[in-house]
C-alpha positions in Angstrom: 57.4 121.4 54.4 54.7 123.1 56.4 53.2 126.5 55.2 54.8 128.5 58.1 58.4 127.1 56.9 57.7 127.7 53.3 56.7 131.0 53.8 59.9 131.8 55.4 61.8 130.8 52.4 60.1 132.8 49.7 62.3 135.1 47.6 61.7 138.7 47.4 60.3 138.6 44.1 57.7 135.7 45.0 56.6 138.1 47.8 56.1 140.8 45.3 53.9 138.5 42.8 51.8 137.5 45.7 50.9 141.0 47.0 50.3 141.9 43.7 47.8 139.8 43.2 46.0 140.7 46.1 42.8 138.6 47.0 42.9 137.2 43.4 43.6 133.5 43.2 44.8 133.2 39.4 46.1 135.5 36.9 47.3 135.3 33.2 51.5 135.3 33.1 51.3 137.3 29.8 49.2 140.3 31.0 49.9 140.4 34.8 51.9 143.1 36.2 54.0 143.4 39.7 55.9 146.5 40.6 59.6 145.6 40.2 59.2 142.2 38.6 59.9 141.9 34.9 58.4 139.7 32.6 61.4 137.2 32.5 61.1 137.3 36.4 57.6 136.7 36.6 58.0 133.3 34.4 60.5 132.3 36.7 58.9 132.9 40.0 56.0 130.8 38.1 58.3 128.3 37.5 59.5 128.4 41.1 55.8 128.3 42.6 54.9 125.3 40.4 57.7 123.5 41.6 56.8 123.9 44.9 53.3 122.9 44.5 52.0 126.2 45.5 50.8 127.0 42.0 48.7 125.2 39.2 48.5 125.7 35.6 44.5 125.7 34.5 44.7 126.4 30.9 47.7 127.2 28.5 46.8 129.2 25.3 48.7 129.9 22.1 48.5 133.3 20.0 50.7 133.6 16.7 52.1 137.2 16.7 53.6 139.1 13.6 56.2 141.6 13.1 58.7 143.3 11.0 61.9 142.0 10.1 65.2 144.1 9.8 64.1 143.8 5.7 60.7 144.2 6.3 61.4 147.9 8.1 63.5 148.8 4.7 60.2 148.3 2.7 58.6 151.1 4.4 59.0 153.2 1.6 58.1 150.5 -0.8 58.3 146.9 -1.8 61.0 146.1 -4.9 58.0 145.3 -6.8 56.0 148.4 -6.0 59.3 151.0 -6.4 59.6 149.3 -10.4 55.9 149.8 -10.5 56.1 153.5 -9.7 59.0 153.9 -12.2 56.9 152.3 -15.0 53.8 154.3 -14.1 55.4 157.3 -14.4 56.1 157.0 -18.2 55.0 155.0 -21.3 57.9 152.7 -20.8 61.4 151.9 -19.4 64.3 150.7 -20.7 65.1 147.0 -18.5 68.5 148.4 -17.7 66.9 151.5 -15.8 64.7 149.3 -13.8 68.0 147.6 -12.7 69.1 151.0 -11.4 65.5 151.5 -9.6 66.6 153.8 -6.4 67.0 152.4 -3.0 67.1 148.8 -4.4 70.3 146.5 -5.3 70.4 145.2 -8.9 69.6 141.8 -7.5 66.5 142.9 -5.6 65.5 145.3 -8.9 66.2 142.0 -11.0 64.0 139.8 -8.8 61.4 142.2 -8.5 61.3 142.6 -12.4 61.4 138.6 -12.5 58.2 138.6 -10.8 56.4 141.2 -12.1 57.0 139.7 -15.8 55.9 136.3 -14.8 52.8 137.7 -12.9 51.9 139.2 -16.2 52.0 142.4 -15.0 55.0 144.0 -16.8 55.5 143.0 -20.7 58.2 144.3 -23.1 57.0 146.8 -25.5 58.5 148.6 -28.5 62.2 149.1 -28.2 62.8 146.6 -25.4 60.6 149.1 -23.2 58.9 147.3 -20.2 55.6 149.0 -19.7 52.4 147.9 -17.8 50.2 145.1 -19.2 46.8 146.5 -20.1 45.4 144.1 -17.4 47.7 144.3 -15.3 46.3 143.6 -11.2 48.2 146.1 -8.9 46.0 145.8 -5.7 48.2 143.1 -4.4 51.3 144.9 -4.4 49.9 147.8 -3.1 47.8 145.9 -0.3 51.2 144.5 0.8 53.0 147.9 1.1 49.6 148.5 3.1 49.9 145.9 5.6 53.8 146.4 6.1 52.7 149.8 7.6 49.8 148.5 9.5 52.5 146.2 11.2 55.1 148.8 11.9 52.4 151.2 13.4 51.1 148.8 16.1 54.6 147.0 16.6 53.4 143.5 16.9 50.0 142.1 15.8 47.8 139.1 16.3 48.0 137.0 13.1 44.0 136.0 13.9 43.3 139.5 13.9 44.1 139.8 9.9 41.7 139.3 7.4 42.2 135.5 5.3 43.9 137.9 2.4 46.6 139.3 4.8 47.2 136.1 6.7 48.1 134.4 3.3 50.4 137.3 2.4 52.1 136.8 6.0 52.9 133.7 6.0 54.2 134.0 2.2 56.5 136.6 3.6 57.5 135.6 6.6 60.8 134.4 7.5 60.8 130.6 8.2 63.6 128.4 10.0 66.5 128.1 7.5 65.3 131.0 5.3 67.5 133.6 5.4 65.1 136.8 4.5 61.7 137.6 4.8 59.7 140.5 5.6 57.5 139.4 8.1 58.6 137.4 11.3 56.2 135.1 13.1 56.2 134.5 16.9 54.4 132.1 19.0 53.6 133.6 22.3 52.4 131.2 25.0 50.4 132.3 27.9 49.3 130.4 31.2 46.1 131.1 33.3 48.0 130.3 36.7 46.2 129.4 40.0 46.9 129.3 43.7 46.6 126.1 45.4 45.5 125.4 48.7 49.2 125.3 49.7 49.5 128.3 48.0 46.8 130.3 49.7 48.3 129.0 53.2 51.7 130.0 52.2 50.6 133.3 51.0 48.6 134.0 54.3 51.5 132.6 56.8 54.1 135.3 54.5 51.2 138.0 55.6 51.2 136.9 59.3 55.2 136.7 59.4 55.4 140.2 57.7 57.4 139.7 54.6 57.6 142.7 52.6 59.7 141.4 49.3 62.2 144.0 50.4 64.2 140.8 52.4 68.0 140.7 51.5 69.2 137.8 49.8 72.9 138.2 49.3 75.5 140.1 52.3 78.1 141.3 50.1 81.6 142.6 51.4 80.6 146.0 50.4 77.7 146.0 52.6 79.7 144.4 55.7 82.4 147.6 55.2 79.8 150.4 55.0 77.2 149.0 57.4 74.1 149.1 55.0 73.1 145.4 56.2 72.3 146.9 59.7 68.5 147.0 60.3 67.8 144.9 57.1 65.8 142.0 57.3 67.3 138.7 55.4 65.8 136.2 53.9 65.6 132.9 55.2 67.5 130.3 53.1 65.8 126.8 52.2 68.6 124.4 53.3 66.5 121.5 51.9 66.8 122.4 48.2 69.6 120.7 46.2 72.6 122.4 45.3 73.2 122.9 41.3 74.8 120.1 39.5 78.6 120.7 39.0 80.0 118.7 36.0 83.6 118.3 35.6 84.7 118.7 32.0 85.5 115.6 30.1 86.7 114.5 26.5 83.8 113.6 24.0 83.6 109.7 24.4 84.5 109.5 20.6 87.6 111.2 21.0 88.5 109.0 24.0 87.5 106.1 21.5 90.1 107.6 19.1 92.7 108.0 21.8 92.0 104.5 22.9 92.8 103.3 19.4 95.8 105.5 18.9 97.5 104.4 22.4 96.5 100.5 21.5 98.4 100.6 17.9 101.6 102.6 19.4 101.9 100.1 22.3 101.8 97.4 19.6 105.0 99.0 18.1 103.3 100.7 15.2 104.3 104.1 14.2 101.6 107.3 13.1 101.3 108.4 9.9 100.0 111.7 9.6 98.7 113.8 6.6 96.7 116.9 5.2 92.9 116.8 4.6 93.5 118.5 1.1 95.0 116.1 -1.3 96.3 115.8 -4.7 94.5 113.2 -6.9 98.0 111.9 -7.8 98.1 110.5 -4.0 94.7 110.1 -3.2 93.8 107.8 -6.5 96.8 107.7 -9.0 99.4 106.2 -6.7 96.7 103.7 -5.8 96.4 102.4 -9.1 92.9 103.9 -9.6 92.7 104.7 -13.0 91.5 108.4 -14.0 88.4 107.3 -15.6 87.3 105.4 -12.2 83.8 106.4 -11.2 84.9 107.2 -7.4 86.5 110.5 -8.6 83.2 111.9 -10.0 81.9 115.1 -8.2 79.1 112.8 -6.8 81.9 110.9 -4.9 84.6 113.0 -4.0 84.5 116.5 -2.9 86.8 118.7 -5.3 88.7 122.2 -4.1 87.3 125.0 -5.7 90.3 127.3 -5.0 92.9 126.5 -5.5 92.1 123.9 -7.9 95.5 122.2 -8.6 98.5 121.4 -6.6 102.0 121.9 -7.0 103.6 119.7 -9.7 104.4 116.1 -8.4 108.0 115.5 -7.8 109.8 112.7 -10.1 110.5 109.9 -10.3 106.8 109.2 -8.8 104.9 110.7 -11.3 106.8 109.0 -14.1 106.4 106.0 -12.6 102.9 106.0 -11.4 102.1 107.3 -15.0 104.1 104.5 -16.8 102.2 101.9 -14.4 98.7 103.0 -15.6 99.7 103.4 -19.3 101.5 99.9 -19.8 102.1 98.3 -16.3 106.1 99.5 -16.3 108.4 97.0 -15.0 105.7 95.3 -12.7 104.4 92.6 -15.1 101.5 94.4 -15.2 99.4 95.7 -18.3 98.4 98.6 -16.6 94.8 100.2 -17.7 95.8 101.0 -21.1 95.1 104.8 -21.4 97.2 108.1 -21.9 97.9 109.4 -18.5 96.8 112.6 -17.8 99.5 114.9 -15.9 97.4 117.8 -15.4 94.4 116.0 -14.1 96.6 114.2 -11.7 97.5 117.6 -9.9 93.8 118.2 -9.0 92.8 119.2 -5.4 90.5 117.0 -3.4 89.3 116.5 0.0 91.1 113.3 1.3 88.4 110.7 0.1 90.0 107.6 2.0 93.1 106.9 4.7 94.9 104.7 2.0 96.7 108.1 0.8 98.7 108.3 4.2 100.0 104.5 3.2 100.5 105.6 -0.4 102.9 108.7 1.1 104.5 106.5 3.2 106.0 104.1 1.2 108.5 106.0 -0.4 110.2 106.3 3.3 109.0 103.5 4.9 111.4 101.1 6.4 111.7 97.6 6.0 110.5 95.7 8.3 108.0 98.1 9.3 104.4 98.9 10.5 102.5 102.0 10.3 99.3 103.2 11.2 97.1 106.7 10.8 93.6 107.8 12.1 92.2 109.9 9.2 89.4 112.0 8.4 87.8 111.6 5.2 85.0 112.7 3.4 83.0 111.5 0.7 79.3 112.6 -0.6 76.9 110.0 0.9 73.6 109.9 2.0 73.4 110.4 5.7 71.9 107.3 7.5 72.5 105.3 10.9 75.8 104.1 9.5 76.8 106.4 6.9 78.2 110.3 7.0 80.0 112.5 4.7 82.6 113.1 7.1 83.9 110.3 8.8 87.5 108.5 10.4 89.1 105.6 9.1 92.1 103.7 10.8 94.7 103.3 8.0 97.5 100.7 8.4 100.2 98.9 6.5 102.8 96.4 7.7 106.0 95.8 5.2 108.3 92.6 5.4 108.9 89.7 3.7 107.6 87.5 6.1 104.2 89.2 6.3 101.2 87.4 4.2 97.6 87.3 4.0 97.3 85.0 6.8 99.1 87.9 8.9 96.5 90.3 7.7 93.6 88.3 8.8 94.8 88.1 12.0 95.2 91.7 12.2 91.5 92.3 11.2 90.1 89.8 13.6 92.3 91.5 16.3 90.7 94.9 15.5 87.3 93.7 15.6 87.7 91.6 18.8 89.8 94.3 20.8 89.0 97.3 19.7 85.2 97.2 18.3 84.4 94.4 20.7 82.5 92.8 18.2 81.8 88.8 19.1 80.7 87.8 15.7 82.9 88.5 12.6 82.7 87.2 9.1 85.3 87.7 6.3 84.2 88.4 2.4 86.0 88.6 -0.9 86.4 91.9 -2.0 88.1 94.0 -5.0 89.9 97.3 -4.6 91.9 98.7 -7.4 95.6 98.7 -5.4 95.1 95.2 -3.3 95.0 91.7 -4.7 93.9 89.7 -2.9 91.2 91.6 -1.2 88.8 91.1 1.8 86.3 92.8 3.8 85.5 92.1 7.3 81.9 92.4 8.7 80.9 92.8 12.1 77.4 91.6 13.9 75.7 95.0 15.4 73.2 93.7 17.9 70.6 96.5 16.5 72.1 97.3 13.2 72.6 93.8 12.1 76.0 92.4 10.0 78.0 95.8 9.1 80.9 96.4 6.7 83.7 97.6 9.3 86.5 97.9 6.5 88.4 96.6 3.7 91.8 95.4 3.2 94.2 93.0 1.2 97.8 92.9 0.3 99.3 96.0 -2.0 99.8 95.1 -5.5 103.2 95.5 -7.7 101.7 98.8 -9.5 101.4 100.3 -6.0 104.5 99.5 -4.4 107.0 99.3 -6.9 106.7 103.0 -8.0 107.6 104.0 -4.7 110.6 101.8 -4.8 109.4 99.0 -2.5 109.9 95.4 -3.5 108.7 93.3 -0.5 105.0 92.1 0.2 102.9 95.4 2.0 99.1 94.2 4.2 97.2 97.4 4.0 94.0 97.6 5.7 91.3 100.7 6.0 88.7 100.3 8.9 85.6 102.6 9.7 86.3 103.8 13.1 82.9 105.6 13.2 81.6 101.7 12.9 83.9 100.3 15.4 83.2 103.4 18.1 79.3 102.6 17.7 79.9 99.1 18.9 82.1 99.9 21.6 79.9 102.2 22.5 76.8 100.4 22.1 75.1 103.0 20.1 72.9 102.3 17.0 73.0 105.6 15.0 76.5 107.1 13.7 75.1 110.5 14.3 75.2 110.2 18.2 78.7 110.0 18.0 79.0 113.9 17.2 75.7 114.7 19.6 75.5 117.9 20.8 73.3 116.9 23.9 75.7 117.5 27.0 73.8 115.0 28.7 74.2 112.0 26.7 77.7 113.3 25.9 78.3 113.3 29.6 76.1 109.8 30.2 78.0 107.8 27.5 80.7 105.1 28.4 82.6 103.3 26.1 83.4 99.5 26.8 86.9 99.9 26.4 90.2 99.0 28.1 94.0 99.7 27.5 
């Protein structure tokens, strides 16, 4: 677009900025003033002009500015350490209980200040438990901090570079940092740019002057203006029809949500019934009913999240509690020797966040139909280090099939179906495994194009110690597969954290390699 045409499309704010520049060719965007243009609007105008190649940035400068936080404002009458020192200086000693009641301080603030002063050797205990000033106490740092707080308050904001090295250390030591809830000072980084008109920009400015552009042109013709006639005699800004309209994006589900829905539809179309359960479970259903001994390492706090309040579930119903307790103690009527320890019926009520989807199957056994097949999509929680394939909050696809004719071969066929049809894995292999609640047991692994061989999940045939206490006497095959890892393969991503990305562009552009 030539300068004459481009000048006709300038926004009134752009005209005002060009007029305020006068004959100058450049300005600092932090110091420049134009009538009727706020600082935020000026930044917008600069971005418009840069996009049109009418301006260019000659230099960018960063300056670190300091201001008081809300907490810092409350310290204008003295920091907690200064207030404690004032009390102690008034007498030869103060009981520590009185220091905890210092005016203007909470007990926590006073306690922290006393601790800081004691650690620095400024306060020492005297006779009768009284706190007094040490003979060699150095008070200058505390007084200097108070003076600095007042100086910053007076000017509102001050450049960090204008302060002495000692005060810069005090600022940085007492500043609010990312992730830190409180601080006396707040640090800002201000960026200023030296902006200059390009040759095209100068031509556009001259063209706008020839056209009589004033910066008072109207942008919008409103219904109210049509009704009262105030549009008459006004000049309207010419619109640039070459500018692309803003992108309008239709709403869509998260790709991972679509994947979970796909898995649900897939299993229901195969005749499976869905199991559902709560996120908070008792240890009885989460572990005991699955023949996991109460001394199992997975019950420790570093593996499972316990609920702080309430800590216990309601008493477990009979006969399930008695049956499971007997199996743990001596095996009951299952032919097993059990674990050989006295079962703790109080501990079994302890509440935890569901750590495995198998808890859904444990609950379902008592009411399951024979033959029958069931699945669940369970959100689970385990304490784990976050990396490309691990997260403390994850989804499992849990399932069981009951019937006289099911076998380990049936189970392997189902696992292969999952890996091929749901995860879209091209290479898989099975490996022997151990789980307290299945025998025999197996793990299935798939080969991720980036991460290599990755465990997909575990499976097996439920032991009699799991099924018989629930009144089931037919074979039950069971599996628990990591849906997050299956989704990584199907969606072509190599980091589990990308499943829960907050980047909307990434969410909108991610596609899933699935078909119903």
